[in-house]
LOVOVEX-503914 format. One record per residue (C-alpha): residue number from 1; x, y, z. Coordinates in Angstrom, 2 decimals. Layout:
! residues N
  resi        X        Y        Z
   NUM        X        Y        Z
...
This chain:
! residues 305
  resi        X        Y        Z
     1   -77.90   129.87   159.32
     2   -79.60   126.70   158.01
     3   -78.59   124.50   160.99
     4   -80.12   124.53   164.46
     5   -77.81   122.17   166.35
     6   -74.55   120.34   165.66
     7   -70.90   121.23   165.14
     8   -71.52   123.97   162.56
     9   -74.09   125.70   164.78
    10   -71.82   125.51   167.84
    11   -68.86   126.84   165.82
    12   -71.00   129.75   164.61
    13   -71.90   130.70   168.18
    14   -68.22   130.64   169.18
    15   -67.33   132.90   166.27
    16   -69.82   135.61   167.26
    17   -68.39   139.02   168.05
    18   -69.57   140.86   171.16
    19   -72.94   142.50   170.53
    20   -73.76   140.22   167.60
    21   -76.75   137.93   167.21
    22   -77.13   134.60   165.45
    23   -80.44   133.31   164.11
    24   -80.62   129.54   163.85
    25   -83.17   127.46   161.92
    26   -86.62   126.84   163.43
    27   -86.51   124.20   166.18
    28   -89.86   122.81   164.97
    29   -88.00   121.15   162.09
    30   -86.09   118.96   164.57
    31   -87.66   115.48   165.01
    32   -87.18   115.39   168.78
    33   -88.37   118.92   169.53
    34   -92.01   118.23   170.37
    35   -91.07   114.98   172.15
    36   -88.77   116.93   174.49
    37   -85.95   114.60   173.50
    38   -83.15   114.78   176.05
    39   -80.34   114.30   173.51
    40   -81.69   117.21   171.48
    41   -82.07   119.29   174.64
    42   -78.38   118.73   175.39
    43   -77.45   119.76   171.84
    44   -79.42   122.97   172.24
    45   -77.75   123.62   175.59
    46   -74.33   123.39   173.89
    47   -75.13   126.53   171.91
    48   -74.81   129.03   174.76
    49   -73.69   130.02   178.24
    50   -77.13   130.80   179.63
    51   -80.76   130.38   178.58
    52   -83.35   133.16   178.30
    53   -86.91   132.13   177.51
    54   -88.97   134.99   176.09
    55   -91.51   132.79   174.28
    56   -94.53   132.91   176.57
    57   -96.72   131.68   173.72
    58   -94.89   128.34   173.85
    59   -94.40   128.14   177.60
    60   -97.29   125.70   178.05
    61   -95.48   123.12   175.90
    62   -92.80   120.84   177.36
    63   -90.56   120.81   174.27
    64   -86.80   120.57   173.96
    65   -86.42   124.29   173.23
    66   -88.77   125.42   176.02
    67   -88.28   122.98   178.90
    68   -85.61   120.43   178.05
    69   -82.79   122.86   177.27
    70   -83.35   124.67   180.58
    71   -82.52   121.46   182.46
    72   -79.00   121.48   181.00
    73   -78.19   125.17   180.43
    74   -77.99   127.30   183.57
    75   -78.85   129.92   184.52
    76   -82.23   129.64   182.82
    77   -84.22   132.86   183.22
    78   -87.32   134.66   181.96
    79   -86.93   137.33   179.31
    80   -88.51   140.77   179.60
    81   -91.66   139.84   177.66
    82   -92.06   136.59   179.59
    83   -91.69   138.51   182.84
    84   -94.31   141.03   181.74
    85   -96.76   138.25   180.89
    86   -96.26   136.57   184.25
    87   -96.51   139.85   186.14
    88   -99.80   140.92   184.55
    89  -101.51   137.54   184.53
    90  -100.12   136.57   187.92
    91  -101.23   139.79   189.60
    92  -104.68   139.52   188.01
    93  -105.18   136.10   189.58
    94  -103.36   136.51   192.89
    95  -103.93   140.13   193.90
    96  -106.40   141.84   191.56
    97  -107.70   145.31   192.26
    98  -111.45   144.94   192.74
    99  -114.00   144.75   191.31
   100  -112.38   142.00   189.22
   101  -114.32   141.22   186.03
   102  -113.56   138.36   183.63
   103  -115.03   138.18   180.13
   104  -115.05   134.83   178.35
   105  -116.18   134.22   174.80
   106  -115.54   131.81   171.96
   107  -117.49   129.01   170.42
   108  -117.30   126.11   172.87
   109  -117.81   125.80   176.60
   110  -115.64   122.66   176.53
   111  -112.59   124.76   175.70
   112  -113.22   127.13   178.59
   113  -114.61   124.87   181.30
   114  -111.34   124.73   183.27
   115  -110.83   128.48   183.17
   116  -114.46   129.09   184.20
   117  -114.01   126.74   187.17
   118  -110.73   128.44   188.11
   119  -112.01   132.01   187.80
   120  -115.39   131.67   189.53
   121  -113.94   131.77   193.08
   122  -111.70   134.73   192.18
   123  -113.87   137.16   190.20
   124  -116.69   139.51   191.15
   125  -118.39   138.95   187.80
   126  -117.86   136.55   184.91
   127  -119.42   137.77   181.66
   128  -120.09   135.18   178.96
   129  -120.30   135.82   175.22
   130  -119.86   133.97   171.96
   131  -121.57   130.77   170.89
   132  -120.63   129.14   174.20
   133  -123.50   131.14   175.70
   134  -125.91   128.97   173.71
   135  -124.96   125.83   175.63
   136  -125.91   127.71   178.80
   137  -129.17   128.80   177.13
   138  -129.96   125.17   176.30
   139  -129.29   124.28   179.94
   140  -131.88   126.92   180.89
   141  -134.43   125.35   178.55
   142  -134.31   128.20   176.03
   143  -134.68   127.86   172.26
   144  -131.27   128.06   170.56
   145  -132.35   127.57   166.94
   146  -129.46   126.76   164.63
   147  -126.87   128.07   167.11
   148  -123.78   126.08   167.95
   149  -124.56   124.02   171.05
   150  -122.57   121.23   172.70
   151  -125.27   118.73   173.74
   152  -122.81   116.71   175.84
   153  -121.97   119.82   177.90
   154  -125.51   120.92   178.74
   155  -125.55   119.20   182.14
   156  -122.18   120.74   182.91
   157  -123.50   124.17   181.97
   158  -126.51   123.65   184.22
   159  -124.23   122.75   187.12
   160  -122.09   125.84   186.51
   161  -125.14   128.09   186.51
   162  -126.23   126.68   189.87
   163  -122.73   126.88   191.32
   164  -121.95   130.40   190.13
   165  -125.17   132.12   191.08
   166  -125.18   135.83   190.30
   167  -121.47   135.90   189.43
   168  -122.06   134.22   186.05
   169  -123.73   136.67   183.67
   170  -125.12   135.52   180.32
   171  -126.09   137.73   177.37
   172  -129.50   139.39   177.79
   173  -130.01   139.52   174.05
   174  -128.49   138.02   170.91
   175  -127.71   139.06   167.37
   176  -129.07   136.33   165.12
   177  -129.15   135.49   161.42
   178  -130.01   132.44   159.29
   179  -126.25   131.78   158.89
   180  -122.87   133.48   158.84
   181  -123.25   133.92   155.09
   182  -126.48   135.83   155.72
   183  -124.87   138.39   158.03
   184  -126.68   141.22   156.24
   185  -129.91   139.85   157.74
   186  -128.59   140.01   161.29
   187  -130.96   141.43   163.90
   188  -131.24   141.50   167.68
   189  -133.67   139.45   169.77
   190  -134.09   138.79   173.48
   191  -132.33   135.68   174.76
   192  -135.64   133.82   175.04
   193  -136.76   134.76   171.52
   194  -134.11   133.14   169.30
   195  -135.97   131.84   166.20
   196  -135.76   128.12   165.47
   197  -134.53   128.96   161.95
   198  -131.68   131.28   163.01
   199  -128.45   131.15   164.98
   200  -126.90   133.40   167.60
   201  -123.78   134.88   165.99
   202  -122.99   137.75   168.38
   203  -124.16   139.22   171.66
   204  -126.93   141.78   171.23
   205  -126.68   145.57   171.65
   206  -128.27   145.59   175.12
   207  -125.71   143.05   176.32
   208  -122.86   144.99   174.71
   209  -123.95   148.11   176.58
   210  -124.38   146.19   179.84
   211  -120.95   144.57   179.54
   212  -119.42   147.98   178.77
   213  -120.89   149.33   182.02
   214  -119.48   146.36   183.95
   215  -116.05   147.01   182.47
   216  -116.26   150.71   183.33
   217  -117.04   149.88   186.97
   218  -114.16   147.40   187.33
   219  -110.60   147.87   188.52
   220  -109.22   144.72   186.84
   221  -110.56   143.14   183.63
   222  -109.36   139.95   181.94
   223  -110.81   139.11   178.53
   224  -110.41   135.86   176.58
   225  -112.54   135.00   173.56
   226  -114.61   137.07   171.09
   227  -118.27   137.88   171.64
   228  -119.29   136.78   168.15
   229  -118.06   136.17   164.62
   230  -115.81   139.22   164.76
   231  -114.25   138.48   161.35
   232  -117.57   139.20   159.60
   233  -119.24   142.61   160.08
   234  -121.79   143.42   161.41
   235  -121.25   140.35   163.63
   236  -118.20   142.09   165.11
   237  -120.29   144.68   166.97
   238  -120.25   142.93   170.36
   239  -116.53   142.20   170.28
   240  -115.78   145.75   169.17
   241  -117.95   147.17   171.96
   242  -116.00   145.17   174.56
   243  -112.68   146.27   173.05
   244  -113.72   149.95   173.05
   245  -115.02   149.71   176.62
   246  -111.73   148.18   177.75
   247  -109.74   150.89   175.97
   248  -111.82   153.58   177.70
   249  -111.39   151.84   181.05
   250  -107.62   151.63   180.58
   251  -107.49   155.38   180.07
   252  -109.14   155.79   183.49
   253  -106.62   153.57   185.26
   254  -108.29   150.17   185.06
   255  -105.91   147.23   184.53
   256  -107.05   145.55   181.30
   257  -105.61   142.25   180.10
   258  -106.43   140.61   176.77
   259  -105.71   136.88   176.88
   260  -104.20   136.27   173.46
   261  -105.63   134.26   170.57
   262  -108.77   135.55   168.86
   263  -109.24   138.27   171.48
   264  -105.82   139.71   170.68
   265  -106.58   139.46   166.96
   266  -109.86   141.32   167.47
   267  -108.18   144.10   169.46
   268  -105.51   144.42   166.78
   269  -108.19   144.49   164.08
   270  -109.87   147.35   165.94
   271  -106.58   149.23   166.22
   272  -106.80   149.26   170.02
   273  -103.78   147.15   171.00
   274  -101.90   150.12   172.46
   275  -104.97   151.12   174.48
   276  -104.86   148.00   176.69
   277  -102.69   147.52   179.77
   278  -101.48   144.22   178.35
   279  -102.23   142.05   175.34
   280  -100.90   138.55   175.84
   281   -98.76   136.98   173.13
   282   -99.92   133.48   174.05
   283  -103.44   132.23   173.41
   284  -103.07   128.68   174.72
   285  -100.46   129.66   177.30
   286  -102.55   132.48   178.74
   287  -105.62   130.23   178.89
   288  -103.70   127.52   180.76
   289  -102.22   130.13   183.09
   290  -105.72   131.41   183.89
   291  -106.78   127.81   184.51
   292  -104.11   127.62   187.20
   293  -102.03   125.04   185.34
   294   -98.26   124.87   185.68
   295   -96.53   126.00   182.48
   296   -93.52   123.69   181.89
   297   -91.51   126.42   180.17
   298   -91.93   128.67   183.20
   299   -91.63   126.13   186.02
   300   -88.16   125.05   184.86
   301   -86.70   128.57   185.02
   302   -84.35   129.60   187.82
   303   -85.61   133.18   187.94
   304   -89.17   134.18   187.17
   305   -92.16   136.00   188.60
C-alpha cells in the first residue's frame, strides 16, 4: 500500500487474514526515518505485535525502522538472515578455526584502518590487495607511479607495518597499466618496479597464486574488498583468483566469509556465491562488525546471537 504509517496503515494490518503479508511503502521516504525520530518510531511500533529485524545491511544505522521501533515494540528479535550473519561473523571473530586468514582490499586504507587495527590481534595472516596496498608501498619508500595513494595516511601505514610484523602481507607484484582505460596494456611487475608513468590496478599473478595458497592452508577466511578493478577485465584476475581459491577451500571444509559490498558483487559476478560458506548482505554493516563496533539495530534486540 502507498502509506507506511498512520491510520490507514494500521487499519490494513488489522484487516490481514492469518498467513497474509502486507508490504508498506519504503521507510526512507519518511522525514524522521534517518533521524531516528521517536514519534515516527512509535508510529511504526503501532503496526504490529512484535518486531523482527532481518535487515543486517541496515543494522549499523540507528534509524526509526532499525533501532527506534525496537524500543517500543516488544519482543524485538533477529530474523533468520540476521541470525546467520551474526553467527558467521561473530564466530569468525570470537572463536575462529585456525589458521585464521583475513583478506582486505579496496581503494583506500582510510576506509579500512579500523578493521585492520581490529583484526591484527586476531588473525594469523592479513593479506592486503587493491589500491590501498600502494599507500603501504609509499610508506616503504617504493615508487607508486600514478597509483592511488593517500599521502595523509602514509605515516599511519608505516606504523601499521611496524606493528603488524609478519602478519601483514603486501602484494609481491602488481598488475599495472597507464590507466584504467588502457587495461589492454596491463602487465605484471615486481612491487619495487612500478613505472612512474603507470598505476597499480590489480595484484600481480605471483601474489594471486601466493594468496590462493594461504587461503588453501587456512581453516577460516574472511574477505572484504576487491584485489583490483574487478569491473574491467583483465584487471579482475586477482579478485577472481581469490574468489576461486575461496570456493575451492570451502569445498574442503574451510569456513569462508565474504564481507559484502564490492567483494560480494565480485563473487556474484564470478558465479561463485553458492560456493562460499557465507556471503554477507551488508557491506557497511559487516565492515563495522569486523571493526568491533556495536551495531545499533542489533544491540536493541531482545534475542540475538
